[in-house]
C-alpha positions in Angstrom: -18.2 16.8 -6.4 -17.1 13.7 -4.5 -13.4 12.9 -4.1 -13.8 9.7 -6.2 -15.5 11.5 -9.0 -12.8 14.2 -9.0 -10.0 11.5 -9.1 -11.7 9.6 -11.9 -12.0 12.7 -14.0 -8.3 13.4 -13.9 -6.1 12.2 -16.8 -4.1 9.0 -16.3 -0.7 9.4 -14.5 -1.7 12.8 -13.0 0.6 13.8 -10.1 -1.4 15.3 -7.3 -0.6 16.3 -3.7 -3.0 16.1 -0.8 -2.9 19.8 -0.5 -3.9 20.3 -4.2 -6.7 17.7 -3.8 -8.0 19.5 -0.7 -8.0 23.0 -2.2 -11.1 22.7 -4.4 -12.9 20.8 -1.7 -15.1 22.4 0.9 -14.3 19.6 3.3 -10.7 20.6 4.0 -7.7 18.3 4.3 -9.1 16.2 7.2 -12.3 15.5 5.1 -10.3 14.5 2.1 -8.0 12.2 4.1 -11.2 10.6 5.6 -12.7 10.2 2.1 -9.5 8.6 0.8 -9.4 6.2 3.7 -13.0 5.3 3.1 -12.4 4.8 -0.7 -9.4 2.5 0.3 -11.6 0.5 2.7 -14.3 0.1 0.1 -11.7 -0.9 -2.6 -12.1 2.0 -4.9 -8.6 3.2 -4.2 -5.4 1.1 -3.8 -2.1 2.3 -2.4 0.8 0.7 -4.3 4.3 1.1 -2.9 7.2 1.0 -5.4 10.9 1.7 -5.4 11.7 5.2 -6.6 12.6 5.3 -10.3 15.7 6.8 -11.9 15.2 10.2 -10.3 15.0 8.8 -6.7 17.8 7.6 -4.5 18.5 4.0 -3.8 16.2 2.4 -1.3 13.6 5.2 -1.5 10.0 4.2 -1.9 7.2 6.1 -3.5 3.4 5.6 -3.1 1.1 5.6 -6.0 -2.7 5.6 -5.6 -4.7 3.6 -8.2 -8.3 4.7 -8.5 -11.1 2.4 -9.8 -14.7 3.1 -10.9 -15.8 -0.2 -9.3 -14.4 -2.1 -6.3 -11.3 -4.0 -7.4 -10.9 -7.7 -6.9 -8.6 -9.0 -4.2 -6.0 -11.2 -5.7 -2.5 -11.9 -4.4 0.1 -9.6 -5.9 2.4 -11.0 -8.5 5.2 -12.9 -6.9 3.6 -12.9 -3.5 3.6 -16.7 -3.3 7.2 -17.1 -4.4 10.0 -17.5 -1.9 11.9 -14.3 -1.4 15.6 -14.8 -2.2 17.6 -15.0 0.9 21.3 -14.1 1.0 21.6 -13.7 -2.7 19.5 -10.5 -2.7 21.2 -7.3 -1.8 20.3 -6.1 1.7 18.9 -2.8 0.4 16.5 -4.5 -2.1 15.4 -7.1 0.5 14.7 -4.4 3.1 12.8 -2.4 0.5 10.7 -5.5 -0.3 10.0 -6.1 3.4 9.0 -2.4 3.9 6.7 -2.7 0.9 5.0 -5.8 2.3 4.5 -4.1 5.7 3.0 -1.0 4.1 0.6 -3.2 2.1 -0.9 -4.7 5.2 -3.2 -1.7 5.4 -5.0 -3.2 2.5 -6.1 -6.0 4.7 -7.0 -4.0 7.8 -6.8 -0.3 8.3 -5.6 -0.8 11.8 -2.4 -2.3 10.3 -1.5 1.0 8.6 2.2 1.8 9.2 4.2 4.8 8.3 7.5 4.5 6.5 9.6 4.8 9.7 7.7 2.1 11.5 7.9 -0.2 8.4 11.6 0.3 8.1 12.1 -0.4 11.8 10.1 -3.7 11.5 11.6 -4.8 8.1 14.4 -6.9 9.7 11.8 -9.1 11.4 10.1 -9.7 8.0 13.5 -10.5 6.5 14.0 -13.2 9.2 10.6 -14.7 8.4 11.5 -14.9 4.7 14.2 -17.4 5.4 11.5 -20.1 5.5 8.3 -18.5 4.3 6.8 -16.7 1.3 5.4 -13.2 1.4 1.9 -14.6 1.4 2.7 -16.8 4.5 4.2 -13.8 6.3 1.1 -11.7 5.5 -1.2 -14.5 6.7 0.7 -14.8 9.9 0.4 -11.1 10.6 -3.2 -10.7 9.7 -4.2 -13.9 11.5 -6.2 -15.2 8.6 -8.6 -12.2 8.6 -10.7 -11.7 5.5 -9.4 -9.0 3.2 -12.6 -7.0 3.3 -16.1 -7.3 4.6 -18.8 -5.4 2.9 -21.2 -5.3 5.8 -21.8 -7.0 9.1 
């Protein structure tokens, strides 16, 4: 059974770890990670970074994977074109939003995949850009106008 088929067969809102996903597979953890990366590149899987809910500590982010049975459409995220509030937003919320934007760059190009520590380290630079630019403009500056996804050469 493919990783995509397995994920689509799970009930909605199922919590699953990478270890649990790799255990029924004969490919092992590395194979499952490669399959998830390929699904993300082909737009069958989307990584969404959110602030932790009531149970998490302030400023903590969680990653949720959304799985689709057909490639999803690329549209700007809600609010991406709006200006990010400058000094009125609390530093913690603005930093979390900057980290979220940096982590989402992997959706445009896998080579731009950052881990949480790298994103937190670079977040102040994004916050400086937000003084005069929207999230979409920051993303465009970083990705250099690359297309979001190319199906084939």
